[in-house]
N, C-alpha and C positions, 0 to 999 in steps of 0.2 A: 181058149183065149179069155173067155169071160171069167173063169175061175182064177186065172192068173192075175187079171186086173183087180179082182176083189181081194186077193191075197196081198198084192202090193199096197192097196188102199188101207188094209188092216195094219200092215207093217208101219206105214206112215203115221197112223193114229197112235200106235204104241210108242213110236219114237218121240212123238210130240209130248205124250204124257210123261215119258221118262225124262225128257228135257225140262218140262215144267216143274217136275217134282225134285229136280236137282238143285240143292241150295247153292247160293253164291258163296264160294269159299274164299274169295278175295277179301283181304282186310283193307279197309279204307282209312281207318284211324286206329292207332295203337296206343298202348299205355304211356309211351314216351312222347306222344304228341301234345301240343298246347294249341288251342284255338286262338291265334293271335289276330285280333281285330283292328282294322283301320277304318276310318270313315272316308267315303268318297265325297265329291263336290255337292251331293244332295243330302249328306248326312246319313247315308245308308251304311250299315255295318258289313264289312267285307273281310272274308278269310281267304288266303291264298293257299290252295291245295296243291301239293306236289304229286304228280302222277306216279303211280307205282305199277309194277309188273302186273299185267292182266286187266288193268283198269281201262275202260273206254269212256268216251263222253256220255254215251247212253247209260252205262251202269253208274257213273258218277252222278249224273243228273238224278237218277232214281234214288240213290243213297241220300242225297241232300234234299229230296222232296220237290224236285223241279222236273219239268219236261225238257227233253233234249233241245228243242227249239228255243226255249227260254234261256237255257244255259249258253247256247250258241250266240244268241243276240246279246246277252249280257257281256260276253267276252269278245264281241265283234268278230264272230266266226261265220263266214258265208259259204263254206264248202264242207265236204265230208272229210275233214281233217282227221288223220290218224295220229294219235298222241304217242309219244315215246316216254319211257320212264325218265323222270327227272324234270319234265316240262311242267309248267305251272298254269293253273287256271283259277280265276276268281270266283268265289262262291258267296252269294248274299246270305247273311245269317239273320233270321228274324228274331226279334226280342223274345217271342214266345218260346223259342227253342232254348233259351238261356235260363238255367235255374239260378236265380239270383240270391236265394236265401237257403241257409242250412236247415235241415229238418230231420227228425229221427226216422222218417219214412224214406229218406233218400239214401240209396246204396251207392256210396262214392266209388266203389270198385268198378261200377258201370259208367262212370263219368270221367270227363277230361276237363282240366281247367280252361276257363275262358279269360283272356287278358286283353286289355285295350291299350293301344299305343297312343299316348298323348300327343296332340298336334298343337301348333302355335295358335293361341287364342282360346284354348280350352280352359274352362273353369271347373272347380269341383262341383258347383251347383249344376252346371250344364251336363257334365258327364253323369252324375248320380241321378238327378231328377228328370232331366229331359231325355237323355239317351238310354238310361237303364231302368228308369222308374223305380228307384230305390232311395232310402234316406241317405243324406250326406254322411251321417254318423257311421252308417254301416260300411260305406266305402272307405272312409278315413280309418276306421278301426281295423278293417281287413288288411289294409296296406301300410299300417303304422305311419300315418301321415299327419299326426297331430302337430300343428305348428310348422309344417313343411310346405313350401310352395311347389306347385307343379312345374315340371320342366318338359319342353318338347322332346319326344323320344322316350320319355319315361313309360314304364310298363306297369299297368294297374291290374290286379286280379279283380275281376268283376263278377265271376260266377262259374258255372259248370255247364257242360253239354254232354249228351249221351254219346257213347262210342258207337252206337248203332245208327247214328245219322239223324236225319230230320224227317218226320212224317210230312207228307204233302199237305196234310190238313193244317200244319203250322206255317207253311210257306205262304207269304203274301206275294204270289207270282208277279202280279201287275205292278207292284211298287218298285220292281227292279228292272223294268223295261223302260229305258229313258224316253222312248217316243210313245208310250202308252198314255191314254187319257187320265189314268189314275196315278201316274208317277208323281214323285215329289216336285219335279219341274212343272208339271201340268197344274198341280195345286197352287204353286207360287204364281203361275200365270193367271189363274182364275181370281186371285186375290186383288189384282189390279182392277180399277173401275172403268176407265175409258178405253175404248178399243179403236185401233186404226188398221186399215187394210192396205196392202201394197202388193203389186204384181211386177215381176220383171226377172231379168237374168241374174244369176249368182255364179260365183266361182269358188273353188276350194283350194286350200294351200297344201302342198305336198309336205308331209311331216316325217319323212324318212330320216332327216337329220336330227330329229328330236327323239330318237329311239330310247325307250326306257322311261319316258315321261308318261304321266298319267293321262289316259285317254279321256276326253271330255267333250260333251255336246256343247259347243260354243260357237260364237259368231261375232264378226265385226259388223257394226251397223251404225249409220249416221244419225238416226232419228230416235230410236228407242233408248231409254236411259241405261247407262252402263251398270251392270250388276243385276239387271232385270232379265226375265225370261220371255222369249218370244216364241210364237208358234210358226213353224215352217212346213208348208204342205207341197209335196211333189205331185202334181196332177197326172203325170205320165204313169205312175204306178200306185197312186193313192196312199203313199206313205207320209206319215206326219212325225215331226220331231219337235220337242220342246227344248230349246237351246238357250244358254245364258249369253248375254251380250257382254263381251270382255274388253271392248274398245271400239274406236272409230276406224273407218276405212282410211288408210294413208292417202293424203292428197296427191293426185297425179300418178299413183301406183297402178291404177286399174282404169279400164274404160269407164267414162262417166255414166254409162247406162247400168252399170253393176249396182244392184241395190244392197248386196251383202256379200261378205267373204266368209266362207265356212271353214272350220277345221276339217281335216281329212276324215276324222271319225264321224262328224256330223253328216258329211256327204255320203259315207258308207251306210249310215242308218237310213238315209233317204233313198238309197239304191241308185245313186248317181252313176251313169255310164260315161258321161262326158265331163271334161274339166269345167265347161260352162253349160248351165242348164237353167230352165225356167221354173220358178216357184211362185207360190202365193204366201205372203207373210202377214201375220196378225200380231200387233203389239199394243200395249196399253200404256 
């Protein structure tokens, strides 16, 4: 009996070694792909990846230098969802993973083009110097834009990215978790000087009718300035969200005790189990 157990143990070890040495043969990006970038509400660069046969959330996270939990939170996934080919998932692309300048040492056969989709309000200065840290002249010349104004929806070639994915050393994980203390929203919150504290019940709005719209950590609040970011803390599970104030609470629409109305996405980030729940709010 003892020999039999030892034999099974050795077989398990051999199987694990064999599995570990087997390379991932699934292709995540091909020569025909273009990394089409859009910006979310916090100015972060987002690429929408279409799931292919054999790809899982775990393998996709590893390919793009993220942890599975980080990718799940970024896409508001709260269960062990199994993806089917053709489904889409949003990927944060760090600036460090984008090769912005041509060089003799760069092998373009190993790279894919990175393009940016212009949004309303974008300027050449903002895209080139703030978003991509490159000279305006480089962006203008690369896209033949001399004397031409930008148009919403216009696609600009901004650089290249490796077909082999993104090393985790280049991913700034925390910058893409909307309720993390190092997120863009949290940084905006800390810029404000004076701070106010508020406790009380909040409710969240069902957003099923707005299917297809961009998910956003946002809130209706009567005291904080519209356009500013507030901190919302759920003491029942110790989750924290930094959300943007997008308007005032409609008069007479809710119980007077309600201190804020959240988007469904914000409530999900806070782990809300009930339509009405208690929070602590800080705003400046």
